[in-house]
MMTF fields as JSON, N, C-alpha, C and O atoms, coordinates in Angstrom:
{
  "mmtfVersion": "1.0.0",
  "mmtfProducer": "UNKNOWN",
  "numBonds": 351,
  "numAtoms": 352,
  "numGroups": 88,
  "numChains": 1,
  "numModels": 1,
  "chainsPerModel": [1],
  "groupsPerChain": [88],
  "chainIdList": ["A"],
  "bondAtomList": [4, 2, 8, 6, 12, 10, 16, 14, 20, 18, 24, 22, 28, 26, 32, 30, 36, 34, 40, 38, 44, 42, 48, 46, 52, 50, 56, 54, 60, 58, 64, 62, 68, 66, 72, 70, 76, 74, 80, 78, 84, 82, 88, 86, 92, 90, 96, 94, 100, 98, 104, 102, 108, 106, 112, 110, 116, 114, 120, 118, 124, 122, 128, 126, 132, 130, 136, 134, 140, 138, 144, 142, 148, 146, 152, 150, 156, 154, 160, 158, 164, 162, 168, 166, 172, 170, 176, 174, 180, 178, 184, 182, 188, 186, 192, 190, 196, 194, 200, 198, 204, 202, 208, 206, 212, 210, 216, 214, 220, 218, 224, 222, 228, 226, 232, 230, 236, 234, 240, 238, 244, 242, 248, 246, 252, 250, 256, 254, 260, 258, 264, 262, 268, 266, 272, 270, 276, 274, 280, 278, 284, 282, 288, 286, 292, 290, 296, 294, 300, 298, 304, 302, 308, 306, 312, 310, 316, 314, 320, 318, 324, 322, 328, 326, 332, 330, 336, 334, 340, 338, 344, 342, 348, 346],
  "bondOrderList": [1, 1, 1, 1, 1, 1, 1, 1, 1, 1, 1, 1, 1, 1, 1, 1, 1, 1, 1, 1, 1, 1, 1, 1, 1, 1, 1, 1, 1, 1, 1, 1, 1, 1, 1, 1, 1, 1, 1, 1, 1, 1, 1, 1, 1, 1, 1, 1, 1, 1, 1, 1, 1, 1, 1, 1, 1, 1, 1, 1, 1, 1, 1, 1, 1, 1, 1, 1, 1, 1, 1, 1, 1, 1, 1, 1, 1, 1, 1, 1, 1, 1, 1, 1, 1, 1, 1],
  "groupList": [{"groupName": "MET", "atomNameList": ["N", "CA", "C", "O"], "elementList": ["N", "C", "C", "O"], "formalChargeList": [0, 0, 0, 0], "bondAtomList": [1, 0, 2, 1, 3, 2], "bondOrderList": [1, 1, 2], "singleLetterCode": "M", "chemCompType": "L-PEPTIDE LINKING"}, {"groupName": "ILE", "atomNameList": ["N", "CA", "C", "O"], "elementList": ["N", "C", "C", "O"], "formalChargeList": [0, 0, 0, 0], "bondAtomList": [1, 0, 2, 1, 3, 2], "bondOrderList": [1, 1, 2], "singleLetterCode": "I", "chemCompType": "L-PEPTIDE LINKING"}, {"groupName": "TYR", "atomNameList": ["N", "CA", "C", "O"], "elementList": ["N", "C", "C", "O"], "formalChargeList": [0, 0, 0, 0], "bondAtomList": [1, 0, 2, 1, 3, 2], "bondOrderList": [1, 1, 2], "singleLetterCode": "Y", "chemCompType": "L-PEPTIDE LINKING"}, {"groupName": "ASN", "atomNameList": ["N", "CA", "C", "O"], "elementList": ["N", "C", "C", "O"], "formalChargeList": [0, 0, 0, 0], "bondAtomList": [1, 0, 2, 1, 3, 2], "bondOrderList": [1, 1, 2], "singleLetterCode": "N", "chemCompType": "L-PEPTIDE LINKING"}, {"groupName": "PHE", "atomNameList": ["N", "CA", "C", "O"], "elementList": ["N", "C", "C", "O"], "formalChargeList": [0, 0, 0, 0], "bondAtomList": [1, 0, 2, 1, 3, 2], "bondOrderList": [1, 1, 2], "singleLetterCode": "F", "chemCompType": "L-PEPTIDE LINKING"}, {"groupName": "ALA", "atomNameList": ["N", "CA", "C", "O"], "elementList": ["N", "C", "C", "O"], "formalChargeList": [0, 0, 0, 0], "bondAtomList": [1, 0, 2, 1, 3, 2], "bondOrderList": [1, 1, 2], "singleLetterCode": "A", "chemCompType": "L-PEPTIDE LINKING"}, {"groupName": "GLU", "atomNameList": ["N", "CA", "C", "O"], "elementList": ["N", "C", "C", "O"], "formalChargeList": [0, 0, 0, 0], "bondAtomList": [1, 0, 2, 1, 3, 2], "bondOrderList": [1, 1, 2], "singleLetterCode": "E", "chemCompType": "L-PEPTIDE LINKING"}, {"groupName": "THR", "atomNameList": ["N", "CA", "C", "O"], "elementList": ["N", "C", "C", "O"], "formalChargeList": [0, 0, 0, 0], "bondAtomList": [1, 0, 2, 1, 3, 2], "bondOrderList": [1, 1, 2], "singleLetterCode": "T", "chemCompType": "L-PEPTIDE LINKING"}, {"groupName": "SER", "atomNameList": ["N", "CA", "C", "O"], "elementList": ["N", "C", "C", "O"], "formalChargeList": [0, 0, 0, 0], "bondAtomList": [1, 0, 2, 1, 3, 2], "bondOrderList": [1, 1, 2], "singleLetterCode": "S", "chemCompType": "L-PEPTIDE LINKING"}, {"groupName": "HIS", "atomNameList": ["N", "CA", "C", "O"], "elementList": ["N", "C", "C", "O"], "formalChargeList": [0, 0, 0, 0], "bondAtomList": [1, 0, 2, 1, 3, 2], "bondOrderList": [1, 1, 2], "singleLetterCode": "H", "chemCompType": "L-PEPTIDE LINKING"}, {"groupName": "VAL", "atomNameList": ["N", "CA", "C", "O"], "elementList": ["N", "C", "C", "O"], "formalChargeList": [0, 0, 0, 0], "bondAtomList": [1, 0, 2, 1, 3, 2], "bondOrderList": [1, 1, 2], "singleLetterCode": "V", "chemCompType": "L-PEPTIDE LINKING"}, {"groupName": "GLN", "atomNameList": ["N", "CA", "C", "O"], "elementList": ["N", "C", "C", "O"], "formalChargeList": [0, 0, 0, 0], "bondAtomList": [1, 0, 2, 1, 3, 2], "bondOrderList": [1, 1, 2], "singleLetterCode": "Q", "chemCompType": "L-PEPTIDE LINKING"}, {"groupName": "ASP", "atomNameList": ["N", "CA", "C", "O"], "elementList": ["N", "C", "C", "O"], "formalChargeList": [0, 0, 0, 0], "bondAtomList": [1, 0, 2, 1, 3, 2], "bondOrderList": [1, 1, 2], "singleLetterCode": "D", "chemCompType": "L-PEPTIDE LINKING"}, {"groupName": "LYS", "atomNameList": ["N", "CA", "C", "O"], "elementList": ["N", "C", "C", "O"], "formalChargeList": [0, 0, 0, 0], "bondAtomList": [1, 0, 2, 1, 3, 2], "bondOrderList": [1, 1, 2], "singleLetterCode": "K", "chemCompType": "L-PEPTIDE LINKING"}, {"groupName": "ARG", "atomNameList": ["N", "CA", "C", "O"], "elementList": ["N", "C", "C", "O"], "formalChargeList": [0, 0, 0, 0], "bondAtomList": [1, 0, 2, 1, 3, 2], "bondOrderList": [1, 1, 2], "singleLetterCode": "R", "chemCompType": "L-PEPTIDE LINKING"}, {"groupName": "CYS", "atomNameList": ["N", "CA", "C", "O"], "elementList": ["N", "C", "C", "O"], "formalChargeList": [0, 0, 0, 0], "bondAtomList": [1, 0, 2, 1, 3, 2], "bondOrderList": [1, 1, 2], "singleLetterCode": "C", "chemCompType": "L-PEPTIDE LINKING"}, {"groupName": "LEU", "atomNameList": ["N", "CA", "C", "O"], "elementList": ["N", "C", "C", "O"], "formalChargeList": [0, 0, 0, 0], "bondAtomList": [1, 0, 2, 1, 3, 2], "bondOrderList": [1, 1, 2], "singleLetterCode": "L", "chemCompType": "L-PEPTIDE LINKING"}, {"groupName": "PRO", "atomNameList": ["N", "CA", "C", "O"], "elementList": ["N", "C", "C", "O"], "formalChargeList": [0, 0, 0, 0], "bondAtomList": [1, 0, 2, 1, 3, 2], "bondOrderList": [1, 1, 2], "singleLetterCode": "P", "chemCompType": "L-PEPTIDE LINKING"}, {"groupName": "GLY", "atomNameList": ["N", "CA", "C", "O"], "elementList": ["N", "C", "C", "O"], "formalChargeList": [0, 0, 0, 0], "bondAtomList": [1, 0, 2, 1, 3, 2], "bondOrderList": [1, 1, 2], "singleLetterCode": "G", "chemCompType": "PEPTIDE LINKING"}],
  "groupTypeList": [0, 1, 0, 2, 3, 4, 5, 6, 0, 0, 7, 8, 9, 10, 10, 1, 8, 11, 0, 12, 13, 14, 9, 9, 2, 11, 10, 3, 4, 7, 10, 5, 10, 9, 10, 15, 14, 9, 2, 16, 14, 8, 13, 12, 12, 6, 17, 17, 17, 12, 10, 6, 5, 16, 1, 14, 13, 3, 1, 16, 17, 1, 14, 17, 1, 14, 17, 18, 11, 11, 3, 0, 14, 13, 1, 14, 2, 13, 8, 8, 10, 8, 4, 10, 2, 14, 10, 5],
  "groupIdList": [1, 2, 3, 4, 5, 6, 7, 8, 9, 10, 11, 12, 13, 14, 15, 16, 17, 18, 19, 20, 21, 22, 23, 24, 25, 26, 27, 28, 29, 30, 31, 32, 33, 34, 35, 36, 37, 38, 39, 40, 41, 42, 43, 44, 45, 46, 47, 48, 49, 50, 51, 52, 53, 54, 55, 56, 57, 58, 59, 60, 61, 62, 63, 64, 65, 66, 67, 68, 69, 70, 71, 72, 73, 74, 75, 76, 77, 78, 79, 80, 81, 82, 83, 84, 85, 86, 87, 88],
  "secStructList": [7, 2, 2, 2, 2, 2, 2, 2, 2, 1, 6, 6, 6, 7, 7, 7, 7, 7, 7, 1, 7, 1, 1, 3, 3, 3, 3, 7, 2, 2, 2, 2, 2, 6, 2, 2, 2, 2, 2, 6, 6, 7, 7, 1, 1, 1, 7, 7, 7, 7, 2, 2, 2, 2, 2, 2, 2, 1, 3, 3, 3, 3, 7, 7, 7, 7, 6, 6, 7, 7, 7, 7, 7, 7, 7, 7, 7, 7, 7, 7, 7, 7, 7, 7, 6, 6, 6, 7],
  "xCoordList": [-57.887, -56.668, -57.205, -57.349, -57.397, -58.213, -59.064, -59.012, -60.142, -61.357, -60.478, -60.957, -59.866, -59.542, -58.85, -59.197, -57.845, -57.284, -58.012, -57.595, -59.201, -60.305, -60.764, -60.927, -61.184, -61.681, -61.104, -61.559, -60.079, -58.946, -58.608, -58.154, -58.559, -58.161, -59.668, -59.482, -60.927, -62.169, -62.264, -62.733, -61.74, -62.279, -60.713, -60.673, -59.999, -58.939, -58.993, -58.204, -60.181, -60.454, -61.79, -62.288, -62.155, -63.437, -62.762, -61.832, -63.609, -63.144, -64.443, -65.595, -64.21, -64.941, -64.869, -63.818, -65.516, -65.336, -65.822, -66.815, -64.486, -64.543, -64.818, -64.011, -66.216, -66.31, -66.401, -66.138, -66.743, -66.526, -67.631, -68.697, -67.165, -67.68, -67.307, -66.077, -67.802, -67.166, -66.131, -64.981, -66.228, -65.459, -65.114, -65.749, -63.887, -63.858, -64.05, -64.298, -63.964, -64.406, -63.715, -62.775, -64.578, -63.819, -64.563, -65.62, -64.347, -64.854, -65.462, -64.844, -66.074, -66.587, -66.043, -66.534, -65.133, -64.708, -65.365, -65.017, -65.978, -67.268, -68.192, -68.077, -68.758, -70.093, -69.233, -69.899, -68.013, -67.43, -66.912, -66.995, -66.414, -66.393, -67.592, -67.51, -68.921, -69.861, -70.631, -71.707, -69.985, -70.976, -69.622, -70.236, -68.573, -67.835, -67.913, -67.394, -68.604, -68.898, -69.696, -69.651, -70.996, -72.504, -71.858, -72.165, -71.033, -70.345, -69.587, -69.735, -68.629, -68.444, -69.537, -69.357, -70.309, -71.453, -72.548, -73.449, -72.391, -73.846, -73.336, -72.266, -74.605, -74.662, -74.656, -74.682, -74.608, -74.542, -75.165, -74.904, -76.688, -77.904, -78.512, -79.274, -78.002, -78.354, -77.048, -75.834, -77.715, -76.433, -75.817, -76.44, -74.355, -73.572, -73.859, -73.995, -73.923, -74.343, -72.708, -71.719, -73.224, -72.035, -71.527, -72.016, -70.344, -69.66, -68.729, -68.359, -68.588, -68.003, -69.216, -69.206, -70.355, -71.394, -71.748, -71.744, -72.063, -72.666, -71.249, -71.465, -70.107, -69.23, -69.299, -69.531, -69.11, -69.215, -70.645, -70.638, -71.414, -72.451, -72.756, -73.516, -71.573, -71.726, -70.546, -69.647, -70.069, -69.065, -68.732, -69.868, -68.155, -68.095, -67.156, -65.989, -67.409, -67.367, -65.51, -65.474, -64.377, -63.277, -63.333, -63.56, -63.037, -63.379, -62.096, -60.916, -62.666, -61.701, -60.727, -60.989, -59.337, -58.38, -58.266, -58.105, -58.377, -58.343, -56.916, -56.283, -56.129, -55.258, -54.616, -55.211, -53.376, -52.626, -53.422, -53.416, -54.319, -54.65, -54.022, -53.418, -54.014, -53.049, -53.676, -53.71, -54.105, -54.897, -54.213, -54.336, -53.542, -52.654, -54.054, -55.246, -53.58, -54.451, -54.312, -53.321, -55.171, -55.827, -55.729, -56.689, -54.449, -53.85, -54.413, -53.876, -55.663, -55.099, -54.565, -55.08, -54.222, -53.719, -54.533, -55.322, -54.771, -55.217, -54.852, -54.458, -54.941, -54.391, -54.764, -55.614, -53.615, -53.762, -54.8, -55.136, -55.504, -56.476, -55.808, -54.73, -56.246, -55.224, -56.665, -57.891, -55.406, -56.896, -56.45, -56.208, -56.375, -56.891, -57.775, -57.688, -59.074, -60.682, -60.529, -61.487, -59.314, -59.284, -59.059, -59.668, -57.789, -57.395, -58.517, -58.47, -58.985, -60.234, -61.255, -62.362],
  "yCoordList": [69.85, 69.688, 70.221, 69.432, 71.363, 72.333, 71.731, 71.743, 70.989, 70.747, 69.021, 68.773, 68.619, 67.391, 67.663, 66.885, 68.73, 68.876, 69.532, 69.411, 70.281, 70.763, 69.877, 70.014, 68.654, 67.49, 66.575, 65.629, 66.982, 65.887, 66.332, 65.428, 67.864, 68.405, 68.601, 68.735, 68.58, 68.512, 67.188, 66.892, 66.372, 64.893, 64.658, 63.549, 65.151, 64.906, 65.788, 65.886, 66.318, 67.174, 66.43, 66.746, 66.01, 65.055, 63.871, 63.129, 63.899, 62.86, 61.754, 62.186, 60.549, 59.561, 58.753, 58.178, 58.764, 57.916, 56.29, 55.694, 55.992, 54.154, 53.662, 53.492, 53.552, 52.75, 51.49, 51.077, 50.362, 49.138, 48.517, 48.007, 48.666, 47.838, 46.965, 46.961, 46.219, 44.985, 45.794, 45.451, 46.815, 46.934, 48.889, 49.648, 49.087, 50.373, 51.015, 50.246, 53.078, 52.993, 54.021, 54.626, 54.153, 55.274, 56.38, 56.423, 57.492, 58.811, 57.809, 56.754, 57.976, 57.904, 59.382, 60.451, 59.43, 60.075, 60.423, 61.571, 60.035, 59.922, 61.15, 62.369, 60.677, 61.912, 62.942, 63.966, 63.037, 64.13, 65.006, 66.225, 64.546, 65.762, 66.134, 67.095, 65.681, 66.015, 66.833, 67.396, 66.839, 67.767, 68.925, 69.853, 69.377, 70.166, 71.077, 72.175, 70.361, 71.07, 71.74, 72.917, 71.1, 72.007, 73.349, 74.502, 73.051, 73.977, 75.286, 76.449, 74.803, 75.757, 76.403, 77.13, 75.892, 76.448, 77.23, 77.94, 77.038, 77.761, 79.511, 80.12, 79.808, 81.528, 82.241, 81.831, 83.481, 84.371, 84.243, 84.048, 84.372, 84.471, 82.992, 83.051, 81.918, 81.276, 80.462, 80.475, 79.862, 79.42, 78.617, 77.858, 78.438, 77.619, 76.186, 76.222, 74.739, 73.587, 73.816, 74.537, 72.606, 71.68, 70.703, 69.632, 71.316, 70.155, 68.895, 67.799, 69.24, 68.297, 67.467, 66.255, 68.105, 66.863, 66.048, 64.822, 67.023, 66.092, 64.638, 63.459, 65.166, 63.993, 63.047, 61.851, 63.552, 62.693, 61.507, 60.302, 62.079, 61.139, 59.96, 59.004, 60.473, 59.447, 58.809, 59.466, 57.322, 56.588, 55.262, 54.855, 54.562, 53.506, 52.542, 52.933, 50.994, 49.802, 49.445, 49.574, 49.133, 49.45, 47.413, 46.969, 46.604, 45.497, 44.94, 45.285, 44.23, 43.735, 42.452, 41.653, 42.689, 41.696, 40.904, 41.504, 39.647, 38.474, 38.249, 38.027, 38.196, 37.551, 36.595, 35.54, 36.416, 35.06, 34.742, 33.512, 35.341, 34.662, 35.047, 36.118, 34.703, 35.317, 34.516, 33.341, 35.72, 35.467, 35.871, 37.053, 35.076, 35.252, 35.432, 35.226, 35.762, 36.62, 35.547, 35.537, 34.903, 33.878, 34.272, 34.54, 34.299, 35.238, 33.839, 32.751, 33.964, 33.142, 33.308, 34.419, 33.282, 33.753, 33.606, 32.763, 34.297, 34.609, 34.162, 34.92, 33.232, 32.806, 34.104, 34.965, 33.923, 35.15, 34.855, 33.671, 35.797, 35.784, 35.591, 36.17, 34.912, 34.841, 35.716, 35.732, 36.346, 37.337, 37.223, 38.14, 35.711, 35.044, 35.336, 35.733, 35.327, 35.61, 36.964, 37.247, 37.702, 39.057, 39.209, 40.067, 38.108, 38.241, 38.087, 38.897, 37.704, 37.62, 38.907, 38.607],
  "zCoordList": [51.728, 52.46, 54.082, 55.016, 54.154, 55.299, 55.699, 56.929, 55.217, 55.406, 56.736, 57.843, 56.429, 56.68, 58.084, 58.973, 58.455, 59.193, 60.397, 61.549, 60.039, 60.734, 61.199, 62.412, 60.664, 61.216, 61.993, 62.636, 61.841, 62.576, 63.582, 64.284, 64.36, 64.92, 66.133, 67.343, 65.57, 66.522, 67.082, 68.181, 66.158, 66.798, 67.701, 68.233, 67.835, 68.666, 70.111, 71.051, 69.848, 71.387, 71.552, 72.633, 71.226, 71.701, 72.697, 72.382, 74.212, 75.082, 75.111, 75.161, 75.08, 74.471, 76.207, 76.491, 76.798, 78.086, 77.8, 77.382, 78.294, 78.042, 79.807, 80.72, 79.757, 80.943, 80.929, 79.8, 81.915, 81.84, 80.836, 81.18, 79.578, 78.79, 77.642, 77.601, 76.686, 76.24, 75.44, 75.716, 74.487, 73.473, 73.962, 74.695, 73.171, 73.493, 72.246, 71.317, 71.794, 70.864, 70.565, 71.08, 69.292, 68.517, 68.188, 68.817, 67.255, 66.864, 65.192, 65.052, 64.554, 63.606, 62.558, 62.92, 61.397, 61.298, 59.942, 59.664, 59.209, 58.442, 59.051, 58.921, 59.473, 60.04, 60.86, 61.009, 61.437, 62.056, 60.869, 61.021, 59.763, 58.455, 58.037, 57.273, 58.268, 57.552, 58.823, 58.624, 60.118, 61.077, 60.98, 61.506, 60.758, 60.771, 59.143, 58.941, 58.259, 57.098, 57.344, 56.988, 58.231, 58.479, 59.325, 59.024, 60.293, 61.188, 60.442, 60.816, 59.155, 58.423, 57.004, 56.027, 57.404, 55.625, 56.81, 56.364, 58.386, 58.469, 58.662, 58.662, 58.798, 58.3, 59.874, 61.034, 59.214, 61.058, 61.815, 63.003, 61.007, 61.828, 62.788, 63.753, 62.269, 62.85, 64.0, 63.8, 65.087, 66.014, 65.481, 64.74, 65.624, 65.432, 66.421, 67.644, 65.433, 66.401, 67.207, 67.071, 68.168, 69.303, 68.421, 68.065, 68.097, 67.044, 68.077, 67.656, 68.978, 69.926, 70.368, 70.153, 71.027, 71.513, 70.192, 70.074, 69.203, 67.571, 67.51, 67.233, 67.808, 67.079, 68.188, 68.013, 69.27, 70.689, 70.505, 70.759, 70.154, 70.02, 69.138, 69.285, 67.758, 66.995, 67.048, 66.521, 67.681, 67.947, 67.44, 67.196, 67.201, 66.713, 67.36, 67.323, 68.144, 68.487, 67.886, 66.663, 68.366, 67.991, 68.513, 69.638, 67.217, 67.403, 68.587, 68.662, 69.194, 70.288, 69.573, 68.674, 70.523, 69.665, 71.272, 72.335, 71.122, 72.001, 72.479, 71.446, 73.463, 73.886, 73.405, 73.626, 72.669, 72.235, 71.152, 71.089, 69.99, 69.006, 67.801, 67.865, 67.175, 65.857, 64.423, 64.057, 63.889, 62.8, 61.43, 61.11, 60.623, 59.582, 58.403, 58.634, 57.464, 56.518, 55.167, 54.436, 55.042, 53.757, 52.403, 51.681, 52.06, 50.716, 49.701, 49.911, 48.457, 47.911, 46.174, 46.295, 45.221, 44.06, 43.623, 44.051, 42.603, 40.94, 39.685, 38.799, 39.594, 38.014, 37.229, 37.458, 35.971, 34.889, 34.044, 34.001, 33.229, 32.459, 31.083, 30.946, 30.098, 28.596, 27.607, 27.506, 27.054, 26.172, 24.749, 23.965, 24.526, 22.958, 22.532, 21.37, 23.144, 23.22, 22.09, 21.371, 22.026, 21.736, 20.539, 19.901, 19.762, 18.378, 17.435, 16.509, 17.425, 16.832, 15.868, 15.421]
}
């Protein structure tokens, strides 16, 4: 839980520039957790990595939602499976 809170705090401080691009971007949280884990496991004799810069490098595009679109979920119901074959 401490690791999750630390990674969440670090990703919340990362500023992603949203320029005039097609998609908006978000932080890749899986990579952010690995970077934070590497930072916490780093030894005293080696210099600590720049965590915010490494997190800022790994971003993912957020899928755009077109205005006026309503996509309903297509739910397919599954039929029940009979267990009569197990009686024998």
